[in-house]
N, C-alpha and C positions, 0 to 999 in steps of 0.2 A: 537227220542225224549224217555225216557221208559214212564214218564205220565204229567198230569199238574202240577199234585200236584209238581213235581221234578221243573218244569220250574217256576211256581211260585215262589215256593223257589228260586231260584238262581236271579231270577228278583228282588227280595223282598233285596235279599244280596246286589246284586250290587248297587241298589239305596241307600240302605242304606252305602257302599263305597264314594257314590257320594256326597249324604248330610256329611256325616263327612269329607270329603275332604275339601268341602267349609267351614265348622265349623273352620277348622286346620288354613286354611287358610289367614279368616279374621281377618284384621288388628283392629276390633271392640267389641273385649270381655269385655275391661272396656273403654266408654268415658265420658268427659266433654263438655264442650261448644266448645272448639276449641282446643283438643287433644283429641286422642284414640293409645289401644295399644292391639294386640292379641297376640297369640303365637310366631309370627316368622315374625313379623311387628307391625311398630306403626308410627301412621300417626297427621301431624297439619297441619292448616287452619288457615287462617286469619277470624277474627271476621266477621260473614256475610257471609263468602263466602266459604260456606261449601265443594263447587264442586273444588273450588281450593286448594286441600291437598298437602302434600310434607310426602313422606313417608319414611322408613329407614327400609331395611329388615336385619333378623337377620339368617343368610345364616347358620352358625356353633353352637353350644353350646357354643363359646369361647366369640361370639359376643353378648350374651344373659346377661344381667346386676345381673342377681341375681342369687342365689345358687338354689332357691327353681325355680325358672322359668326352669334353665336347668332340672331340675328334672321331672318338670310338662311337659317340651316340650319331652323329653324323653318317658314318661311313654305312653302321649298319642298317640306320631308319632310310637313304638311299639304297641298300642291297635288297630291302623290304620292297621298296618303292619297283625296283627291275622286278623282283618275282612277281608281284601282282600284275604289272603290265603284260609279262610273260604267259600269264596263267589267263588273262584277258584276252589276248589274241590267240590263245589257241581255243579257249571255247570261244569267241567270235567266229573262228575258220569251221570247227565243228556243227555248230548250231547252220547259221546264215548259208544260203545255198552259193553254190560258186558265181552267179551274176553279182552276186552282193559285195563279193570279196576279191574285185579284181589286182588289189596287191600282194594277194597270196604266193609264195615264193620269192616276192619282189624283197621282204621285208627279212632279215637272215633272225630270225626268231633267238637262233641256238645261241647266236653272239651275244644276244638281252640275257639270257642264261648263264652264257659264261660271264658276263658282266657282272651278274647278281651274285654271283659262286664269287668271283675276287673280292668285290667289294665287302662283302660279309665277312671273309675269311680274312682280310687285314684288319676291319673291323674288330672281330672277335682277340686278333691277335694282339691287339693294342689293347682292349680294356684291363689288361693284368696291370698295365703301366700306373693304374690308377691306386693298387696297395700301396704305394707312396705318398699320394695324398693325403692331407691332413684328418680328413674324413674316416681314412680307412685304420690309420693310425690310432686314433681316437678309442674303435671298437676290436679295435684285429691286435693292438700292441704292436709291437716290433716288426711290423710289416714291410715290406719293398715290394721292389718291381718281379713280380713273377713269388713271389715270397707271400702267401698268406697270414704268417702270424698265428696267430687264434684262429683266424679264420679257415673255412673250407670252401669247396666249391658246392653252391645252391641250385638245387633243380633247374632257376632258370638258365643259369650257362651252358649247364647242359641241354636241356633244350634245345635251345640255340647253336648247340655244338650239334646234336643230331640231327636239328633241318637242314644245317650245310651238309652235310655228309650225304642225306638222302638226295637233297638239289645235284648234289656233282655227279653220285651215279645215274641218275636221271639225265642230266646232260651227255654222257658217256655213253649212254643207252640210247639214246634219241641220237647221237653222232654215229652210232654207229650203223646201226638199221636205216640212217638215210644215205650213207655209202653204202649199205646195201642196196638198196632199192636203187639206185643210182645206175649201180654195176649191172642188174636186173635189166632197166632199161638197153642201156647200151649193148644189150647181149640181145635183147630180142628185136634190134633195129636190125643191126649187121644179119642178123638170122632174116629179116624181111628181105633185104635190100639183095640178100643171096638167093631167096624163093623169085625174087622179080626178075633176077637177072638170066635165071634158068627160064624163066616164062618166054622170056625176048629171045632166046637163042632158037626154043623149039619153032 
């Protein structure tokens, strides 16, 4: 491994991948007393028996009940794939020797991370449009876009938002550190040239 900073960055990246995956597969993005639905599944249960749940999975985009549902699922899944790609690139450049990573520095991975943040944000903003769908109205009552009716935010949606916030923070921290390292290299180069110039004059 190259240094502790790369190792910590890779560990944080894969932690974000895992947290985001937990949010995506959760069936509790919005929920009422007897029903909950998430990005890829919905569940119902008898009154007073939350543990006896019957769930239905949306395995393909065609199974999803609304156009906004399909669009938000595609965006969020795409954001997760970009996040996983960013984590894999960080890991490969941390573990493999320099000779095995000739493209390091040529692939701007911060742009991949920024694309992941942007795509995920759009998907999270679009998903509440599904509150106007028939599925949401059957379980949440008089729900509409950004109005949950009898439904409230579930833990799945909250985890997805938390993962997005952490991903955004890592992006800005990594960008700040990259700019700082570049400035230090420029200053060091200038100092070296000045020393060589003085030595030649002597």
